[in-house]
Every structure is written in C-alpha cells, then in structure tokens.
C-alpha positions as CSV (number, residue, x, y, z in Angstrom):
1,M,168.3,161.2,83.2
2,S,169.4,164.5,84.4
3,V,173.2,165.9,83.6
4,T,175.5,166.4,87.0
5,T,177.5,170.1,86.2
6,S,181.1,170.2,87.1
7,Q,179.7,173.1,89.6
8,Q,177.7,170.2,91.1
9,I,180.4,167.6,91.0
10,N,182.7,169.9,92.7
11,T,179.8,170.5,95.1
12,Y,179.6,167.0,96.0
13,Y,183.4,166.1,96.3
14,N,183.6,169.8,99.3
15,L,180.6,168.1,101.1
16,F,181.5,164.3,101.0
17,K,184.8,163.7,99.9
18,E,185.5,162.2,103.6
19,V,182.4,160.4,103.8
20,E,182.6,156.3,103.6
21,V,180.0,154.5,102.1
22,T,179.9,151.1,102.7
23,F,179.3,148.5,99.7
24,N,176.7,146.4,100.9
25,K,174.3,144.6,98.8
26,Q,171.9,147.3,98.7
27,V,174.5,149.7,97.8
28,I,175.7,147.2,94.9
29,N,172.8,146.9,93.5
30,V,171.7,150.5,93.4
31,L,175.0,151.8,92.4
32,G,175.8,148.9,89.7
33,L,178.9,147.8,91.0
34,L,179.9,144.5,88.9
35,P,181.9,142.7,91.8
36,K,183.6,140.9,89.3
37,Q,185.1,143.2,87.1
38,V,187.0,144.6,90.3
39,S,190.6,144.5,91.1
40,L,193.9,145.7,91.8
41,K,196.6,146.4,89.2
42,C,199.8,146.7,90.1
43,G,203.3,145.6,87.8
44,G,201.4,144.6,84.8
45,E,199.5,142.3,87.1
46,S,195.7,142.6,88.1
47,Y,194.8,141.0,91.3
48,P,190.7,140.6,91.9
49,C,189.3,142.1,95.0
50,I,186.2,143.0,96.7
51,I,185.4,147.1,97.8
52,Y,184.5,146.3,101.3
53,S,183.9,150.3,101.6
54,T,185.3,153.6,99.4
55,S,185.0,157.4,99.8
56,M,185.6,159.7,97.5
57,V,189.4,159.9,99.0
58,G,190.2,156.3,99.4
59,A,188.9,152.6,99.8
60,N,189.2,149.7,101.7
61,V,188.9,146.0,99.9
62,I,189.9,142.9,100.5
63,A,191.8,140.4,98.3
64,N,193.5,137.3,98.2
65,L,197.4,138.3,97.5
66,E,199.8,134.8,98.1
67,P,202.9,136.1,99.9
68,G,205.1,136.8,97.2
69,V,202.5,139.6,95.8
70,F,203.9,141.5,98.1
71,K,207.3,141.7,97.5
72,I,205.9,142.9,94.2
73,L,203.9,146.2,95.9
74,R,207.1,146.9,98.1
75,E,209.2,147.2,94.7
76,A,206.4,149.3,93.3
77,K,206.6,151.4,96.3
78,S,202.6,150.4,97.3
79,A,201.7,152.0,94.2
80,V,198.7,150.7,92.5
81,S,195.3,151.1,90.7
82,L,191.6,150.0,91.9
83,R,189.7,149.2,89.0
84,Y,185.9,149.9,89.4
85,S,183.3,149.4,86.6
86,F,179.3,149.9,86.8
87,K,176.4,149.0,85.0
88,I,174.5,152.2,84.7
89,S,170.8,151.6,83.5
90,Y,170.8,154.5,80.9
91,K,174.1,153.5,79.2
92,P,174.4,150.4,76.6
93,Y,177.7,149.0,77.9
94,P,179.2,149.1,81.6
95,I,181.9,151.8,82.6
96,S,185.2,150.8,83.9
97,F,188.0,153.5,85.2
98,Y,191.2,152.8,87.4
99,V,191.7,155.3,90.5
100,S,195.2,155.7,91.0
101,S,195.8,154.9,94.8
102,K,198.8,154.1,97.5
103,I,198.4,151.2,99.9
104,T,198.2,152.8,103.5
105,G,197.8,149.7,105.6
106,H,197.1,146.1,105.3
107,S,196.1,143.3,107.9
108,P,195.7,139.3,107.5
109,Y,191.5,138.9,107.3
110,G,191.2,135.2,106.8
111,D,191.6,132.7,108.9
112,P,195.3,131.7,109.1
113,G,194.1,127.4,109.4
114,D,191.6,127.9,106.3
115,K,194.3,127.2,103.6
116,E,191.4,128.8,101.1
117,K,191.3,132.2,103.1
118,S,195.4,132.1,105.0
119,N,195.7,135.0,102.1
120,L,193.1,137.1,102.3
121,N,193.6,140.5,103.5
122,F,192.3,143.8,104.0
123,I,193.9,146.7,102.5
124,S,193.2,150.3,102.8
125,L,193.9,152.5,100.0
126,T,194.7,156.3,99.6
127,Y,193.9,157.8,95.9
128,T,196.5,159.7,94.9
129,K,194.4,161.9,92.6
130,K,190.8,163.2,92.7
131,P,188.7,160.5,91.5
132,P,186.9,160.5,87.8
133,D,184.3,162.6,87.8
134,N,181.6,159.2,87.1
135,L,182.6,158.1,90.7
136,I,182.0,161.8,92.4
137,E,179.0,161.4,90.9
138,M,177.3,158.3,92.1
139,L,178.7,158.1,95.7
140,G,177.5,161.7,96.2
141,E,174.3,161.3,94.6
142,L,173.3,158.5,97.9
143,L,174.8,160.3,100.3
144,E,173.2,163.3,99.2
145,A,169.8,161.3,99.3
146,N,170.9,159.5,102.8
147,A,171.4,163.6,104.1
148,N,168.2,165.0,102.5
149,A,166.5,161.9,104.4
150,Q,166.7,163.7,107.1
151,K,166.3,167.3,106.2
152,R,163.6,167.6,104.2
153,K,162.2,164.1,105.4
154,D,158.7,165.6,105.6
155,V,158.3,167.6,102.1
156,R,155.6,166.4,100.4
157,I,155.1,165.5,96.1
158,I,151.9,165.1,95.2
159,I,151.4,162.5,92.6
160,T,150.3,163.4,89.3
161,P,150.3,162.4,85.7
162,R,153.6,165.2,85.7
163,S,155.6,164.6,89.0
164,M,155.2,160.6,88.1
165,K,157.3,161.4,85.0
166,A,159.9,163.4,86.7
167,L,159.9,160.6,89.5
168,A,160.0,157.7,87.0
169,L,157.0,155.6,88.9
170,D,155.5,154.0,86.9
171,S,152.0,153.8,88.2
172,R,149.4,155.7,91.2
173,E,147.9,152.3,91.5
174,T,149.7,149.8,93.9
175,T,149.3,147.2,96.4
176,V,149.6,148.1,100.3
177,E,149.9,145.0,102.7
178,I,148.4,145.9,106.3
179,E,149.0,143.4,109.1
180,S,150.0,141.3,105.7
181,V,146.9,141.4,104.4
182,P,147.1,143.0,100.4
183,R,144.8,146.1,99.7
184,K,144.6,148.2,96.0
185,C,145.4,151.3,97.0
186,I,146.2,155.1,95.6
187,I,149.0,156.7,96.2
188,R,148.2,160.3,96.5
189,D,151.4,162.3,98.1
190,I,155.2,160.8,99.0
191,C,158.2,161.9,101.0
192,F,160.9,160.3,102.3
193,S,159.2,159.7,105.6
194,G,155.8,158.4,104.6
195,A,153.0,158.8,102.0
196,K,149.0,159.1,101.6
197,V,147.2,156.5,100.1
198,L,143.5,155.8,99.0
199,L,141.5,152.8,99.8
200,V,138.9,151.7,99.5
201,G,136.8,150.7,103.3
202,V,136.8,151.4,107.1
203,A,140.0,152.9,108.3
204,K,139.1,153.5,112.0
205,F,140.3,149.8,112.9
206,L,143.3,150.0,111.0
207,L,145.2,152.8,112.9
208,N,149.0,151.9,114.4
209,K,148.9,148.9,112.3
210,P,151.4,147.7,110.6
211,A,152.0,148.5,106.6
212,V,153.9,147.4,104.0
213,I,153.7,149.8,100.0
214,Y,155.0,148.7,97.2
215,M,156.0,150.5,94.2
216,S,157.5,150.8,90.8
217,F,160.0,153.0,89.4
218,D,161.4,153.1,85.8
219,D,159.1,151.0,83.8
220,Q,159.3,148.4,86.7
221,H,162.6,147.7,86.8
222,N,163.5,148.7,90.4
223,K,160.6,147.8,93.0
224,V,161.0,149.0,96.4
225,K,158.9,147.8,99.4
226,L,158.4,150.3,102.2
227,P,157.5,149.1,105.4
228,G,156.2,151.4,108.4
229,K,152.7,151.8,110.4
230,I,149.2,153.4,109.7
231,I,149.6,156.8,111.8
232,R,146.3,158.8,110.8
233,F,143.5,158.5,108.5
234,E,140.8,161.0,106.8
235,D,137.7,160.8,105.4
236,V,137.8,161.3,101.9
237,E,135.6,164.6,100.6
238,G,132.3,163.7,98.9
239,R,133.2,159.7,99.0
240,K,132.4,157.7,102.4
241,D,133.8,154.7,101.1
242,I,137.0,155.7,100.1
243,T,139.5,156.9,103.0
244,A,143.0,158.4,103.6
245,L,145.6,156.4,105.1
246,A,148.5,158.4,106.2
247,I,151.6,155.8,106.3
248,Q,154.6,156.8,108.0
249,F,158.3,154.9,106.8
250,E,160.5,153.1,109.0
251,E,163.3,155.1,108.6
252,A,165.7,152.3,109.7
253,N,164.4,150.2,106.8
254,L,163.9,153.2,103.7
255,P,165.4,151.5,100.3
256,I,168.6,153.7,99.3
257,A,166.8,153.7,95.4
258,Y,163.6,155.1,97.6
259,K,165.4,158.1,98.8
260,M,167.6,158.4,96.0
261,Y,163.9,158.5,93.7
262,I,162.7,161.4,95.8
263,N,165.9,163.4,96.6
264,K,166.7,163.7,92.4
265,Y,162.7,165.3,91.9
266,L,163.4,167.6,94.7
267,R,166.7,168.3,93.4
268,T,165.8,169.1,89.8
269,H,162.4,171.0,91.3
270,R,164.0,172.9,92.9
271,L,162.2,176.1,92.0
272,S,158.9,174.3,92.6
273,L,160.0,173.5,96.2
274,E,161.0,177.2,97.3
275,K,157.5,178.4,96.1
276,G,155.8,175.5,97.6
277,Q,154.6,174.2,94.3
278,L,155.4,170.2,94.2
C-alpha cells in the first residue's frame, strides 16, 4: 500500500478535477465501487441510484424517482448528497462518504411506455464542496495511469525479485497463448505498451501472430489478460533452445488494472527512472 500525500492529492485535483470517468464494469471493478450502496440523499430520505460518470467537481447519475420526489427536491432547492461506497483491498471494511451536491439538470432516461422504467431520470450533479480525499485519490490514480500509458508507454521495467515485489506481480512464470495455443513462458520485462517473454522453441514462425499473455497480481486476486501480437524475436545468448519474444499490446484493450500497477511502480520509483535504473 502506498501513502498518498496531501501534496499529491492537490496535484491530482488541479490536473484532473474536470475530467469525467465513465463508470463501466471495468472501472467499477478496479475502484471497488459497491453499486448497491450508492444513493442520493435529500430531506432525510435516500434514493438508490447508479453512477454513470463522475469527476472531482460533479457527477451524472441515473435514479428511479417518482414525480412526488421532485417536489421534495424543489423544496430543498435541489440540494442533495451523493453517497459513495467502495471496498478497498487493503481495508477490512468498505469506506463510505457523502458528497454535498446540487442538481443542475435532469431529463427522462426510461421509456414512458414501460411502467418499470417510466420514472428513470438522468441527473446531473455539481459538487458544492471539494470532495473527500478518498475520491480524489482514486480518480486521480486512475486518470494518471491513463495519461502515463501514453506519455511513458515505452519505459521498460526489468522483472527481478525486487521489481516483482514492488509491482505486486505473483510470478515471472506465466502462460502466453499464441494463435490460441497456450505456451509456458517467463516474463523478462514489461511496460505499458508491451512485454518481452522467454519461451522454448523456434520463433521465426511466430512473427506477427496474435498473442495473449496473462499476469497475476496481488496473490492472483487480480489476473489480467493482455492481448497483442508478436512484433519481434531475438536469440538468447548461450541458449539455442530458448527465444525472446517481444509482444506489443493492443492499446484499445489494455486493462485499466494493468495500467495502474505499472503507473504505481513508475511513480514510486521515479528517482530510479530518472537514473535509468529500472
């Protein structure tokens, strides 16, 4: 677990405060959001809602609100609180907090002809106060990882016992599927854009073939699937039976979780990075 300083929190806020994060399934899993514990609170009542997207200054949610609820909202001058709840891997219990907000827009979201969905509304919220550090930290780490996946995409990390521990990578030994055929391999180095692996066999027939490599992090609690293709092969000095394969990942399908593991390592080893000692 890394310690995020107040200075880093402020940096995240200043850099990314208006950048929206869409809460798709992958983002929900990576951040540990507990959807069933998310709600809007107004006038002492809570209304379950779904977070569609959020930034550090506002959010868009979907909620099933009957017409009478809008009278309550008008009486409250559109002031509400948005309740977040997350399960953090290194904490024994979920963390929950409210963010003071104001409804700045809403529109029907459901089908008026469908009784179960006729009261669905898409609601835009603007935060009236700076959100808690927990939210800024989680969104900031995700957005920083996405940004650095472009800016530092080719910075390679040599896999050693020390770097494995820092990355929370379970093992150098893994499986790579080449044209859907699984092969055992050893990871030699990784970066945002690709990986180099060692495997037994002749490599010249594998060039430009599709490949999928699997990596397990955090004692296999987080197994990521990294699709790509083989772009290069090299001989291994002194071993005619082993080949080094360079795999270029598919940028559009790079898992967020993988980006965040790489980014955390690069952030916490910045001094080594500057000296070229990764």
